[in-house]
N, C-alpha and C positions, 0 to 999 in steps of 0.2 A: 639436589641436582638430578635425581632420578637414578634408577638402578643401572641404566646404560652409560652413565657418566664415569669416566676414569681419569686419574690424575696423570698428567703428562709432565714428567720430571724435567724435560729439556726446556719447557716453556713456563712451568710453574702454574699452568692453567689446567682446569678440568677439560678433558676432551671427550667427545662422544664416540662410541664405537662405530665401526663401518656400517653396520646394519641400520643404526639410527640415522646416520648421515644419508644413506641410500634412500631410506623411507621418506625423509624430509625432502630430498631432491625429487623423488617421484611425485610426491604430493604437490610440490611447487610446479612441476611440469604439468600435472593434471589441472591445477588451478588455471594456468595460462591457456592450456588447450581448451578448457571449457569456456573461458571468456571468448576465445577466438571462434568457437563454434557458433555462439550467439551473434558475434559481430559479423561473421560471414553471412548468416541468415539475414541479419538486419541490412546488410549491403546487397541483398538479393542474389547472393551466390549460393552454389550447392556445396554445403560442407561435406566432409567425408562421412558424416552420419548426422542424422537429425538430432538437434539438441532437445533434451527433455527438461523443461522448465515449468513445472506445475505448481499451481497455487495451493498451498496447504493451509487449512484452518486448524481444526482440532484433530485432524487425522493422525499425525504422529503420536499424539498422546493416547488416542483411543486404540490404535493398533498395538501400542506397546504396553497396554494394561494400565495406563494412567488416565488423566482427564484434563480438560482445559482449565479447570479450577486450579490445578497445580501450577499452570503457567501464570496465573494471576496472584498466587500466594506463596509458592515455594520454588524460587528460581533455581537453586541448586538441583533439585529433583527434576525440574523441567529441562534444565540444561542436559542432564544425563539422558533424558528421553530423546531430545533432539539429536544429540550426537549418535545415539544408537540407531535412530531411524535413518538418518542420512547415510551412515556407514552401511546400513543394510540395503537400502534401495538405490543409492548412487545416482541421484538426479544431477543435472549439470549446473544448477544454481540453487542458492538458498532463497526461499521466498517467504519464510516465516516472518511475521511482523514482530517488531520489537515488543518485549514484555510490557504488558499494561498492569499497573498496580491496582489490585482490588482494594487494598487498604487506603490508597490515596483517594480513590473514588468514594469510599465510605466516608472519609473525612470531609470531602467536599459536598457530600450528599448529592452526587451527580444524578440528574433527572433525565438525561438524554439516552442513557443506556441502562440495561439491567444485565447482570452478569452472574455466572456460577460462583457461589461462595458468598454473595451478598446476604447479610442477615435478612431473612424473610423472602428471599427470591423464589420465583417459580421456574427459573432457568435451570435445567438439569446440568450436572457436572460435566457431561460429555459435550455440551454445546459451547460454542464461542459466545461472546457477549452479544446481546440483542439490542438493536437500536429502537428507541422510543421517540417517534416524531411528535414534538410539541411545537406550538406556535409561540416563539420567544420574542417575536417582533410583530406589531400590528402593521397594517398597510399604511396607516397614518404616520408611522414612524420612519418611513423611507427618507424624508428630508433630514431628520436628525442623524440617521445612519450616514447619509452622504456628506453632511456638513461637518460632522465630528465623529469619525469612526472610533477612535480611541476612547473618547468620552462616552459614547454609546455602549461600547463593550464594557467599560468599567462600571458605569452607573446603572445600566439597564440589563445587558445580556448576562454578564457573569452572575449577578444576584438572582436572576431568574433560572438560569441553567444549573447553578451551584448554590442552593439556598443557604448553605453554611457560610457563604461569603457575602451575605446581604449587607454586611457592615460597610462594604465598599460603595454602596449606592449614594452616600452623602458626600463623596469626595468631589470637590469642585473648587475652582480658583476664580476669584473676583479680581479684576485688573486695577481697581482703585486702592490707593494707599498701601502700596506694596512696600512696607518698611519692615526692617528687622526680620523676625520670624513669623510675621502675621500670615503669609501665604500658606504656611504649613498647618494651620489650625485644623483643617478638615482631615489631615493625614494622621494627627495624633488624637483625634476624638476617640472616645472609648469604643464605639462600635467599629471604627476603622482598625484600631489596635487589636480588637478581638479577631477581626478578619485576617489581619497580618499574622497573628499568632497561629491561626489555623493554616494559613498559607505556608508558614515555615515548616509545619509538620507534613503538609502535603509535599513540599519540596524534598524533604528527607526521604519520603517513601518513593517518590518518582526518581530520585537519584539512585536509590537501590535498584529499581527496575532498569534504569539506563545503564548502570554498571554491569548488571547481569546480562543485558542485551549485548553489550560490547564483548563481554567474556565469551559468550556462546558464539558470536559471529567470528571472533578471532580464532577460537578453537576449530570451528568448521573451516575457516580459511586455511589453517595449518593442516587440515585433513584433505585439502584440495578442492574445497567447494567455495566458489566465489559468490558474492551476492548478486541477485538479479537486479536489484534496485538500490540506489543510494539517495533516493529522495522520493517525495510524494506530493501530489497536487490534486486538485479537483476542477472540473468544469465550473466556472463561476456561477452559472445558473444552478448547478447542483448544490453549491454551498448555501445559496439562499433557500433552496427547497429542503435541504437536509437539516440545516441548523437554525434557520431564522424564521421562515414563514410556514414550513411544512409543505408537503407535496401539493395538496389540494389548493391551499391558499396561493401558492406560487403559480399554479396553472391559471387561477382566476386573475392573478396579477398580470399575466400575459395580455389580458384584454383590458383590464381596468386601470392598470398602472404600468403600461408598457414602457414608457420613456424612463420612468424612475427605475424600473427593473433593469433596463438596459444600461443605465448609468451606474447602477450598483454593481452589475456584472463586470463592467469595464474597470471600476475601482478595485474590485476583488482580484481581477487579473493582475493589475499593477502591484498590489500588495504581495501577491504570490511571487511574482517575478523578482521583486526586491529580496524576498526570502531565499531565493536560489542563487544568490551571488557567490556563495561559497564554492560553487563549481569552478569559478574562475581561478581559485587559489589553492584548493586542497588537492593533494596528489592521490586521488581515489582510484582503486583498481578498475572500476567501471563507472560510467556516468550515465545513469538512466533514472527517469522519474516515472513513477507509477500513477496513472490517472484512472480511477474507477468512474465510469460514466453511469450515473444512476437514473437519469430522467430524459435522456435524449432519444429513446427508442421509438420505433414506428408508432404513430397514432397519438403521441403525447402533444404534438404541435404540428402546425402546417409547415411546409417547406420554407415559406417566407419567415415564419417565426423562428424556426430552427436556425436559419441563416443569421438572423439579426441578434437573437438573445442567447442562443446556445453555441453555435459554431464560431461566430465571430470572436467573442471573448476567449473561447477555448483555443482557437487558432492563435490568438495573440500570445497566449501562454506557450503553446507548442513552438512557435517561431522564435520566441525569446530564448528558449532552451536550446533549440537547434543552433542558433547563433552563438551560443556558449559552447558548442560541441557536445551537447547532451542529447541523448535519445529519449524521446517520450514513448512510454509504453501505455497505449490507450486501451483500457479494459472495458469494452462495451458490455452493457447488461440489457437483457431483453432482446426483442427482435430488431434487427438492424438492416433488413433488406432494402428499405427505401432510402437509406442514408449512405450507401456504398459510394455512389458517385461523388457525394460531398466529401468523403474521406480522402479522395484523390487530390484534394486541394492542399497538398504539402510537397516539399521537395523530395525527389526520388531518393530512396534508400536511407531515410533519416528517421522514420517512425515505425513502430511495431504496433499492429492492431490485433487485439484478442476479441473473439466473438463467442457469445453465449448461444445465440439462436440466429442463424443466418444460413442461407444457401451457400455453402462453402465453395461450390463450383463457380457460382457467380462472383463470390468474393475474390477467388483466385483470378478469374478472368478480368474483373474490373480493376483490382488493386495490384495484380501480379507484377506490373512494371513500375509500381510506385512505392509499395511498402510491404514489409514482411507481415505474415498473418499467422494466427495461432488460435487454439481453443476448439470448441464445438463438440468434443466427445462427451456424451451425456454422463454426468456423474451418477445418475440412477443405475446405469449399467454396472458400475463398479460396486454398488451396494446390493443390487437386487438381481443382476444378470448372471449368466453362466460364463465360465472362462472362455468358451468358444465364441459366445456373443461379443465379448470384449475384444478378442483377437480379430474377429471379422470386422467389427466397427473400426478398430485401429487401422487395419490394412486399407479399408475403404477410404479413410481420412487421408492416409499417406498417399494413396494413388491419386487422390483429388488435389492435394495441396503441395506435395513435395516436388513434382517435376519442374525443373527450371530454377529451383532454389527459393529462398525467401520464406521458409516454413520452420516454425518452432512448435514442438508438440506440447499440448496442454489439454486439460479437460474443459468443459464448457463453463465451469464455475469453481469457486473455491471449495475444496473437498474436505468434509468432516468425517464421513464414514465410508468404509469400503471393505470388501472381503480381501484378505491378504493375497489369496491366489489370483484374484482379478487384477489387483494393482501390479503384481509381479508379471502377469500375462501381458498387460498393456506395455509395461516398460521393456520387457524382453522382445516383444513384437517390434517396437520402435527401434531397438538396438540392432536387430538382425534384419528384419524386413526393410527397415528404413536406411540401411547402410549402402554406400556406393559399391 
């Protein structure tokens, strides 16, 4: 029951002392206050202070003398690190990603990432996992992907991306003479059973990571820190480029397979929308979906191409979420100066845009009456700059973005390394200089 629990003779139940109840009440109030700060910013209002909702990668582990390898292999130790970090720096939302199981990826022989702790890896312990772009689908396989997405994933994609599961590649069903147990033959074939056996072990490891993720999220919630996101998605074009064709091949497909690429993007939008239906029924404290935009930056495609194969299917996702009462948090990567007008094509006060590299004065002017904005403070200042440089840059960003409301403080990218005094300086500047 804990050292603060006492037995109440009148009720026969253990009761908490006044201090514990007070602390829990204050944490609950802080939890709601932080949610409201972000909601006010999303609604384009001026909150009583600027919310601090920064994207953390390996930073909590590196600042607290641990490493990201711990997050992938030692969940109890990683949990203690995160609790300590959030308690020390007091941001207004938790943005850590759920724990990823290093052991599960070892079992699957994952080829799309390399990670700290993998046997033979070159990734240092202080780094997050690194993405390895491979071409898991040829241009000639678009028709197969479009005709039978599940079959393609089962027989082609999974065996290529996770070689340990190549036994799934022979699973198929023939519609003739479907009598007795005959349709099950490919499922109980030796190679399929071997794959299922490995899948069972992967499932156990992923379940451990999921349980640990829930534990740390619940503990942080009890400390007064709400989640920034309760879902994730991607621009459909980025899904093709990240996981199927690779960036260079996808850019070529814009010209040589434009119609098939557009059809695939529309299909992937629909599949994602179906996956978000839980927002209609679950009583979540916040309803926000994180979208990292990887390939829509300036110069990757013409305005016409951006409209057809990037923005159109992405907007389909955004509008479906908005219709469910969910806020999309669109995390642009790379330069986005030429895309700002396009980003106004959403309902007012329903989307949050984060920027890595953009003219923030222009972003405020163009988007200020449409959507909340965030980001743009260079992370290199946190690692290599002086405390005064960080303070000056933070004040300049606040002066540019905060007037009139609709502003959430964040750096320009997910942060892995920083000087402690610089992170403290940025947060303190926001809390005092950015207060009403």
